[in-house]
N, C-alpha and C positions, 0 to 999 in steps of 0.2 A: 714610684707608684704609691698613692696614698692608701690609708687603711681601708677606706670604703671600697676602692677598686680591688684591693687584695681580697676582701671578703666576697665581692661579686665574682671574681675569677674562681675562687675556691668553690663557691656554690655551683657555678656552671660546670666546673670540673667534675665534682662528685655526682651531680645530676646526670652528666653525660656518661660517667662510668657505670652508674646504677642502671641507666637505660641500656647501655651496651651489654650488660650482663643479663638483664631480664628480657631484653628483646634484641638478640644479636643478628636478627635478619628482619626484613620488611614483614609487616603483619600479614599481608596477603600470601607471601611465600610461606610463612610459618603455618598458616591455616592449610595451605595446599600440602605441605609436608606432613602435618598432623593427620590429614585425611588419608594420605598415602600410607602412613604407618598403621592406621586403624584397619586399612584394607588388606594388610598382610595376613596371611593365614598362619604362618609359622611364628610362634612366640619368640624364638631365638632371633629371627630376623627383626622382629619388632624391638627387641632389646638392643640390638646393634644400632638401629636407627635412632632410638631414644637416647642411647649413650652419646651419639653424635650431636643430636639436637639439644639435649639438656645439659651436657657436660663439656664435650670436646669443643663445640662451637663457642659457647660463652667464655670458656677459659682462654681460647686463642684470641678472642676479641678483647677480653679484659687485659691480657698481657700486652697486646698491641696498643690499646688505648693508653695505658699507663706509660709505656715506653715513649710513645709519640707525643703525648700531651704534657707529660711532666718531666720525664728524664731527658729527652732530647734538648728541650730549650735550655737546660742547665749547662749543656756542653756546646751551645750554639757557636761561640767564637772558636773553640777548639776544632770543631768539625769543619767550618767553612774555610779554615786556614790549613786544613790537612792537604798535603800535596799528593796523596795517593790517588791512583786512577779511580774514576767513578763511572758507572754506567751513564751513557748519554740519555738525557731526558728531553723530549719535546715539550713545548709549552703546554700543550693539552694534557700531557702526562703529569706535569707539575700541578695543573688545575685539578686533575682527578685525585691526586694525593692530598692536596689542601682541602678538598671537599670531605675527606674522612676525618678531619680534625675539628675541634671545637673552636669557636671564633677567637678567644684569647690566644690560642696557640697559633692560629693563622696570622694574627697580628704580629706575634713574635717572629714568625718566619719571614713575613713581608718586611720586617724592620731591617733585614740585611741588605735590601735593595737600595741602591744609590739613586733614589727618586724623591720627589717632594712628598710631604705628609698628605697633601691632598690626593695625589695619585695613589698612595698606599691605601687611603680611605676608600677611594673609588674601586680599587682592585678588591678590597674586602667586601664592598657592597655587591660587586658583580658575582663574587663567589656565593654570597648569601642569597642572591636572587637567581642562582642556577644559570648564569649567563656565561657559558664557556667561551663562546665566540667573542663576546665583548671583552672578557678577561685576556684572551690571547691577543686580540687586536690592540688593546691598551698597552700590554707589555711590549709588543712590537713597535708601537708608536713611541714609547719612551726611549727605545734603543739602549736600555741599560744592560749591564752585565748580569745575566741571570744565573751565572755559574754558582754563586754562593747559595742562592735559593734552591737550585737543583741539587747541590751537594747535601743540603739539609734534607730535602725530600727523599733523596736516595737512601737515607738511613732510616726512613720510616718502615715499620713492620706492616706487612699486609694483614688486614683483619679478615682474610678470606676464610669462609667456613665450608668450602666445597659445596656451596648451596645448590640444591636441586633446581632452584629457579634459574640458574645460569644455563647458558647453552653448553653443549658438550665441549666445544672448543675453548670457551671461556673457563670452564671448570678445570680442564686439563692444564691450560697455561697458568692459571692461578695457583693450582696445587704445586706445580713445578716451581713457580716463583716463591711460593710460601716456604718450601723447605730450603731454598737458597737463602732466605732472608734471616733466619733465626738460629739455626742449629749448628752444632759442631760437626766435624766430618763423619763421625760414627753414626750419629743420629740422622744426619742428612742422608747418608747412604742407606740406612734402614728404611727411611721414608721413600727414597727413590725406588728401592727394590719392590716395595709393595705397590707403589704407584705404577710401576711398569706393568705389574700384573693386572692392575685395574684398567689401564688405558685401553686394552683390547675391548673391554666392555663399554667404556665411556665413549670411545671414538667411533665404534662400529654401529651403524644403525640396524644392521641385520644380524646382530649377535644371536647365537643359538638360544632359543627360548625353551629350555628344558629344565626340569627340576635339578638336574646335575649342574647345569650351567648357572642357575640361580644360586644354588648352594655354594658353588665356587666363588661367585661374585661376593656374597655376603661374608664368606670366610676371609676373602682378600680384603674386603672393606673393613672388617673388624681388625685385621692385622695393621692396616693403615691407621685406623683410629687409635689403636694401642701405641703405634709408633709416634703418632702426632701427640697424643696425650703424654707419653713418656718424655718427649722432647720439650713440651711446654712445661711440664712439672719440673724437669731438670733446670730449665731456665729460671723458673720461679724460685726454686730452692737455692740455686747457685747465687742468685742476687737477692736473697730474702731480706737482707738488711737495707736494700734500696726502698722497700715498700713501707708505707706508713701503716699504723695499726688499723685504720679504717679500710685501707686497701686490702690488707691481709684478711680482715673479717669478711669483706665482700667476696674475695676469692675462695676463702674456706667455705662460704655458704654454697658454692658450686660443688666443691669436693666432698662435702658432707652429705650430699644426696645419696639415699640408699642404693640407687642404681650404680653409683661410682665407688662407694667406700671400699669394697673388697679389692677392686682393681687398683685404686690409688694406694692402698696399704701394701699391695704386692709390689708396685713400682717403687714405693718408698723403701721397702726392705731391700730391694735390689740396689737402689741408689746408695743407701747407707752402707751396704756391704762393699760395694765398689769403692766408695769413698774411704772406708776404713782400710781396705787393702791397698789403696793407692799411695804413692809417695806423697809426702807433705809438700804442698805448693801454695803460693799466694798469687793473686792476679798481677800481671805485669805492670798495671797502672796503680798498684796498691797505694803507693805514697802520694799519688796525684789525685786520689778520690776526694771529692769535696764533701761527701757525706760522712765526715768524721763524727764520732759519737758526741751527742750533746749532753752526755752525763759524765763530766770530768771526774767525778768521784770514783769512777770505775777504772780509771787508767792513769798512768803517769804522764808528765809533760815531756813528750819525746824530744830528745836532742836531735839537731839537724844532721849529726853524723850518720845516723841510721839511714836517713833519706839520701844523703850524698853517696853512700856506697851502694845504694840500690837494693832491689828486691832479692836478687840472686844471693848477695852476701848475707842479707838478713835471714833468708831461709837456711843457708849453710850454717850460720851462727846458731839458729834454733835447733837444727838437726844435730849439730856437734854437742850441744848441751844434753840432748836426749841420748846420743850415743855414749856419752860419758856418765850417764845415769843421774845427772842433776835434776832432770825432769823425766816424767814417763815418756817412753817411746810410743806415743799415741797421738794421732793427728788432731783429735779434739783438744788435748792438753796443749799441743804446740800452737794451735789456732788461738786458744785462750791466752797463752803466754804472749803471743804477738799482739793481741788486743790489749793486754795489760800494759805493754810498753808504748803502744801507739794510739789506741783509741779507734782504730780502723777495723771494719769488718766484725762487728759485735756478734759473738755466738748467740744462738737461740737460748731462750730461757729468761724468766722474769728475774730470778736471782742467780747470778753466776757463781759457780763453785770456786773454792780456793785451790791453789796448785800445791801439790806435795813437792817440797824442795829437799833434795838430798845433798847437802854440802859435805865437804871432807870433815871427818871426825864429828859429824852431826853439828857443825857450826855454820853460821850464816854468812861467813866472810865473803864467799864468792858472790852471793846474792847482793850483799852490801856494795861490793865492787861494781856490779852492774848498775845498781841504782845510782851510785855516786857518779859514774861516768856517762850514763845515758839519760838520766832524769834531770831536766833543767833545774828543778827545785830540790833534788835530793830528798824526796818525800818518803822518809823511812816509816812514817805512820801507815801509809798505804801499803808499804812493803809487808808489814806485819798483818795487814788485813787480807792481802792478796795471796800470801804464801803461808804454809804451815810445815812443821817438821823439825826445823833446827832449834837449838837452844838459843833463844834470843839473848843478846848481850844487853846489859843494863846501862852501860856508859853511852856516850855520844856515838851513834852508829858509824858515822863517816870515818872515825879514827881507826876503825877495824878493817877498812878496805885493803890496807897494805898487808894484812895477815892472810889474804886469800892465797890459795895454792899457787905455786910458781908456774906450773904447767898451765893452769887456767889463765893466769895473767899474760903469759907468753902468747897463748892462742887468741886472747881478746885483742892483743896488740896487732896480731896478724889480720884479724877481721877489721878492726877499726883503729888504725894507728893514730888518727887525729884526735880521737876521743880518749884513748888510753895513754897515759903518760908513762906506762911501765917500760916501754921500749927505751925511752930516753934515759930512764933510771939505770937500765942495764948497760946502755952505750956509754954512759958517763963512767961506769965502773969498769969499762973495758971487757965486758962479758959478751 
């Protein structure tokens, strides 16, 4: 891709994202919904509907747009080669999914088909001209394997906003699919519980039209919105480092609206409290993430030994350091320590803090041992920038690694025998 094409794609991407946030539903539907809100007598009911229209819907659309148009294409090859079972998708369902994407992303998706470039161009033209029948007919005519394309499409998030312009059946099915698409089990279950309460109102034409029934509906609808907003915010915060600064600013513009600030702050406090009380973990694909920090001055050059032994060993290693008091037993400190070694999953903040290191007898020997064995370049200058607390030695740092505590070196050899030569040293001595 040449520079001109890259600029064009970036422009289309951010234009699409801004449009998705400012107008997450068709203009006619938006006007209809606004008139509906204005006609409500109760201010609390108006507040619930505005929260949905101005905050919940744009946030869901923004997260889905970023995921589908920027994140998914990065993992295209990995996803189409995944052998896990996937939902069956008809050709018209593939078309409907592609219609939600911007044209450069559609082109990326169509590139996985084993057909000629001319046929790919024709498929793209059919999508842009809203010709579903023509798209389906052409794909059938090519007789190509559509499984890779279906697999990609199956990973797309629904940007459904529970729109009032949908039919009752469409809304129910879309909401049900929405909670399946994005959230973990706990959040999924919470959404499902509130949706179950809503469905009696959504599906029944002759629902009781009384003040009590109306109050119950809006109460349940607010519970659903809170559950959906919570799940979307958790997704955003969990993958915060995936988002660019411009994407974050656009999303924050939604969350900074006066109607949402108090609720968002409440969800944030609960999220942070839960995170602080939870055990320290890292994503299963931590070492495979492509979005490694582009600021190498903030981290060491990671040795392959960490990756070879996997995430579970890496987490156990960091937890052991905390248990022994070398670093604070705090998840934020542990996450920062992991980042300093690997450059993955950068913590929030413009300037990252230093880590308080508590070596034996207030010496840095154990820290020097880690840097010597796990940093490809043995960058002791960074070590002194990233950590504070011990009395730094003035001589050549690496020469002091053998002075590290014996128990410490034994444990390091248990975690990473290939990286640490301490075990060999003891075996040679018959210990």
